[in-house]
Each structure stands twice: as structure tokens, then as C-alpha cells.
C-alpha positions, 0 to 999 in steps of 0.5 A: 500500500502507498506509504503516503496513503498510510500517513494520510489515514493515520489518526495522528494526521492533523485533520482534526478527526480525533476531536469528533465522536460522530454522536458516540459521546451522547450514546455512551452517556445515555447508556445506549452503548455501554459494553464492548458488545454494544460498541461492536454492534454500533460500529457494524450498524454504522458500516452497514446502514449509516456512515458506510452507505454515505461517506465510504462510497463518496470517497470511492467516487471522488477517487480520480473524479473530475471537478464537476463530479466532485462538486456534485458529490459535495453537494449531495453530502450536504443534503444527506448529512441532515444534522448540522454538527456532523455536516460541519465536522465533515467540512472542517475535517475535509478542509484540514485534511486538504490544508495539511496534504498540500503543505506536505506534498505541494508538488504532487498535489499541484492542481488538486481539484476543489473538494469540501467534505472529508470523504471527497477530500480523502479520495481526491488527495489519495488519488493525486498521491498515486494510491489505488482506488481499492487501497484508498477506500480500505484505508478510509474505512479503516481510519474511520473504524479505528478512530471510533474505537479510539474515541470509545476508550475515552468515553467508556470503561474500555481498554485499548486491547478490548477496543481493538478487539471490537474493531477486529470483530467488525472486519467482515462488515468493514469488508462488505462496506468496501465492496459496496463503496467500490460498486456504488453510484451517486444514486446509491448514497444514502444511509439510515441512522436516525438514532445516531442523527438524534444523538448527534443533535443532542450532543451539544446539550450534554453537561460534560463533553470531550468531543465537539460533535 
């Protein structure tokens, strides 16, 4: 796999994704996600019905897409992300990722087409860096999955090893997510995760918060 792609997908890459929990903070405080099994079920559900039906295919479609298609994908994500918090988070992370990537690899990213959301920015940047399409989507899905289990260790009574075990138990669903993303067309983007949408909207009202959304 392209070494620059691994750097781009690393949790330490300064895109700021670590500051967002995607509604998980609300679910843990409310008691909907309390155990390692709950977390595994939540992650698999998001890969199958939520994030995996929206951001993962958007990343795949953004890989080597022309500027007009990228604009359409970003507009589609604007419409699909119904809750303001996650929508703004996606835009902020996308902007940070572009900025950091352009700083690190200015020559390789000369002429990078405009993108706004995290998914489209990741796909476009990875393509410009010479990463393959399937590798790009696998890295993007892995980055999201490991980012969520890392967030869980800060929100739950869950050690790092148990959190990684949750991620490992999601492997089959993560693979299905990648396959779906690689085959998807723009009409396939959607997702249905009302519980998470409500949790994300309520996150701003929590008395104590570790994450921005």
C-alpha cells in the first residue's frame, strides 16, 4: 500500500478527526452503548446502514473524479448529512485534511481539484498521491473504524486491547462496506441512522463533553 496513503489515514494526521465522536459521546452517556458488545454492534450498524452507505462510497467516487463530479458529490453530502454538527465536522475535517496534504506534498498535489467534505477530500488527495482506488477506500474505512474505537476508550470503561478487539470483530462488515463503496453510484448514497442523527443533535446539550460533535 502507498506509504503516503498510510500517513494520510493515520489518526495522528492533523485533520482534526480525533476531536469528533460522530454522536458516540451522547450514546455512551445515555447508556445506549455501554459494553464492548454494544460498541461492536454500533460500529457494524454504522458500516452497514449509516456512515458506510454515505461517506465510504463518496470517497470511492471522488477517487480520480473530475471537478464537476466532485462538486456534485459535495453537494449531495450536504443534503444527506441532515444534522448540522456532523455536516460541519465533515467540512472542517475535509478542509484540514486538504490544508495539511498540500503543505506536505505541494508538488504532487499541484492542481488538486476543489473538494469540501472529508470523504471527497480523502479520495481526491489519495488519488493525486498515486494510491489505488481499492487501497484508498480500505484505508478510509479503516481510519474511520479505528478512530471510533479510539474515541470509545475515552468515553467508556474500555481498554485499548478490548477496543481493538471490537474493531477486529467488525472486519467482515468493514469488508462488505468496501465492496459496496467500490460498486456504488451517486444514486446509491444514502444511509439510515436516525438514532445516531438524534444523538448527534443532542450532543451539544450534554453537561460534560470531550468531543465537539
